[in-house]
Each structure stands twice: as C-alpha cells, then as structure tokens.
N, C-alpha and C positions, 0 to 999 in steps of 0.2 A: 658488512658494507650495505649500504642503501640498495634497494633492487633497481632504482633507475640508474645509480651511478655504476653498478655491475653491468646493467644493459648497454650503457653508453661505452664502457670500456671493451666489451665484447664487440660492438660495431667498429670501434677504433682499431682494435688489435687484429680483426680480420683485414681490414683495409692496409693496414701497416705491414703485416707480415707477408701478404700477397705483393704489395708494392715493393718490398725488400726482394722478394724472390724474383719478380720481373725485372728489377734493375740489374741483376745479374747477367741479363741478356743483352744489355747495352753494348753496341759494337759487336755483337756476336749473332745477330739475327739472321735468318736464311736469305734475306733480302733488303736492301737498304730501306724500302718503303715500309715494311714489315717492322725493321729494327726501330724506326722513328715511331710508329704506330704503338709499339708494345712499351717503348719508354714513355710516351705519353699517357698510356693507360696507367703506368706505374705513378706518374706525377698526378694525375687525377685521383687516385686512391690516396696518396700521401696528403693532398689537400683536405679530402674527406676525413682522414685520420685526425688532422689538427682541428677540425670543427667538432668532431665527437670528443676528443681529449678536452678541449677548452671547456665544454659544457659539463664534462664529467668533473674536471677539478673544480669548477665554481660551485657544483652542487656538493662535492665531498668537502670543501672547506678546510682542507688539511695543509694549504699553502704549496701544493704541488702545481706545476704547470706541465704542457704538453712535452716538453723535453725530458723532464724527469719521469713522466708516465713511460716515455719511449726507451729511455736509456738506463734507468735506475731500478727497474724491476727485473726480477729474476723469472726464469721459465715458468715456474709454478704460479706466478702471478699474472701470466698472460691468460687470456680467454679466448683465443682464436680456435677456430674449428680445425681438426686434425688435417682436413683436405688441404689447407692453405700452406701447410708446412711440409708437404711431400715433396721430394726433390723435383727440380727442373727436369731432369733426364733429357730424352730427346725432345724435339720440338713438338711432336705429338703428345707426349706427357704434359708438356706446359699448356698447350692449347685445350686438352680435355678437361685439365684442373680449372682452366680459366673459364671454360664454357659452362661446366657444372657450377662454378661459383657465380658467374654472371646471371644466369638464369634464376637462381635463388635472389641474388642481390637486387636485380630489377624488380620482381614481384614483391619483395620486402620493402625496398624503398618507395615504391608506388603506393604500398599500403601505409607506410609511415606518414607520407604527406597527408592523410586523411586522419591521422591520429589526434588525441586529445592534447597533447603537450605541444603549445605552439613553437617552442625553440627546436625541437625534434622535428617538427613537420616543415619549418623553415629551411633547416638543414637538408632534409629529404629532397624538398622541392629544388634547392640549389643543385643537388646531386643528380636528380632524375635525368637531365638531358645527357649528363656524361654516362651514366650506367645504361641508358637506352642504347647509346653509341657502342658501349662495350659489348652488350649482348648481341647486337646486330654484327658487329665486327667478328666476334668469335663463332658465332653461329654460321656466317658466311665461309669462314676458314675451316670449319668442321665439315662443311659440304664440299669444299674444294680438295681437301686432304682425303676424306672417305671415299668421293667418288672420282678420285685421282688415278694414279698409278697403283699397281699390285702391292708395291712396297709401302707407299704412302697409306693405302687402306689398310694393310696388315698392322702396321705400327699404330695407326689411330684406333682400330679395333682392340688392340692389345691395352692401349691406355684407357680406353672405355671401360674395359673389363677389370683392370688393375686398380682404378680409382672409384669404381663404383661403391665399394664398400665404405668410402669416406664421404659419399655424397648424401647420405640421409641424416647425418649428425645435426644439421641447421634446423630439421624439423622435429628433433626430439627434444621437445620443450620441458623444462624443469620449472621449479619454484619461481625463479626470477622472470623467465619468460612469461609464465602464466600471470604473474603480478601485472606485467605490462598489459597483457591482453585485457585483464579484468579493469585495468585503469583506462582503458580505450587507447592507449598508446600505440600498440603494435597489433598487427593482424593475426589471427588464429593460425596454428600450425596445419590444420586440415586443408584450409583453403589455399594456402601457400603451395603445399605439397601436391595438391590437384593441379594446380596452374603449372608448376615445375615440371611434373611428369609429362603433361601434355606437350608442353613445348619442347622438352627433350625428345620426346617421342617422334614429334613432327620433324625435327632437325636431323635426327638419327636415321629416320626413314629416308629423307631427301639425300642423306650421304651414303645410302645403302650400306648402314652399318646395324648391327644387331644390338638392340636394348637389352641389357640384363634385366632379370626378373625385379619387378618393384617391390616384391615382398622378401628380397635377400637380406641376410643379417648385416647390420651397419656397425661400423665403429663409432665409438662416442667416448667423451671424457675431456676433450679439449677445451670445452665451455667451462669446466669446473677446474681446470688448471693442470689436467693429467695429459701429458704430451708425450709425442714419440721423441727419440734422440736427436731428430732432425731439428727441432726448434733450437737446441743448444747451440749447434752450430750457426744457425742464423743470427742468433741474438749475440755470439761471441764476436761475429764479424760486425754487425751492426752497433753494437754497444763500445766497442773497443777503445775509441778514443776517449769517449766520456769516462769510461772506467780507468783508463790510464792516466788521464789528466782532469780529475774532477774540477767541475766548475768551469772548464776551459769555454771560451767564446770567440768568434770570430772578430 
C-alpha cells in the first residue's frame, strides 16, 4: 500500500475508533452539558474521518469509498493507535484517554497545516479549530477532576497511570511515518513528543496529579494492524448492520 494512503488511513482510523468509543457515552454522561459536549466531540472526529478516508480512497484508486473503508475492513486492516481502543471504563478513564489523544492530535494537526501536501494541509486547517477546542476542554476537565474530591483525584490518577503505556505509540515512527516526514507532509516525532510532554506535564501539575516517567516502556503495534481484543468488539458493534445487510443504504 502506498505510504500516503497508509498514513491517511491511520489518521482516519484514529478519529473513527475514538468517535465510536465516545458515542457510547451518549445519554450516559455525568451531566447534561458534558453529555452533549462529548457527543459533539465524537461528531467532530467522525467528520474528520470522512475527509481522511475520502482522500485515501481517491489516492488508492481501488473503487472503495469512506463507508467501505469504515465498515468492510477487518481488525488487522485498521491502523489506529492502541490507546483509542482501550475500554471507556469510568469517566476518568475516558477523559484521560481523550486528553492524551487530544494533546498529540492538536500538535500533529497544527504541524500538518504547514505540510507539503495541499489537500492534507487543507483538511488539517479545517480540523484545527475543532481539535483546539477538544484539547482545551479535556485539559480543563483533567484539572477539575484531579484537583477535585479525593475520589475523583484517585480515579483520575489511576487512569493516568494505567493508560500511560499507550501514550507513546503515536511518537514511535515507522517507515510510513518517516516517509511522510521526508516528503515534508508530517512533522517529525521528536518535536511532537517534546510539545506533548511539556503540555501534559503542565496540565497534570495544575491538576495536582503525578506524571509517570517519560521514558517508561510503551505499547505499540496498532499502527501496523496488531490490536488488542477490544478492537474486535468495537468493530462488531460498529459494522454489524453493513455486514448483516451488505450494501444497505438509508
């Protein structure tokens, strides 16, 4: 598969899987305002997915569209980071997962706006306002929960620690990522990692939470299609209708 197509699928898969996870909170949020906000974040990510998939399908030239990419690929064909398929858990688990992703996503999208591929830069420019809001929102909530009650702080710290080993995969560049860096499309890993660590450290300090070691061992493999068992359950729910009734349309 072409490196750029692969890279676009990674961007789309990240947004799609997280969108699907967040959609499961619809109607179950801890407060009405937060329920609506989280659903809107899911919709933002779904819109970004469609743009990445459309471009990937055009470059691939295999006749697939965004629906086929979303609903007719198996788990090993998805390229999302492992962080995003981790269970929703309690609200602290969901929020920490979101914050880790948002911090990386913001700095990546900002970098892509200055890349050499005009189409990718345009999509990133359109998404930048959304991901800026996402990061501000999740960061604010991290502070509220971390610097809140003893229970909220304990649950948030537990989530910070448990999900930390999934936070580094996005910065573990492989041949596909490096090809995009060499082509001037994507920003290099070192700069993104430094920006991410600095921002995460700032927010965790304000939230009175302890930041795990930056050099801790990290999980990886999702970008290459090696996933946890959780992705299978996510796809089973998300793809059921299309798999049960092939070609169905509204």
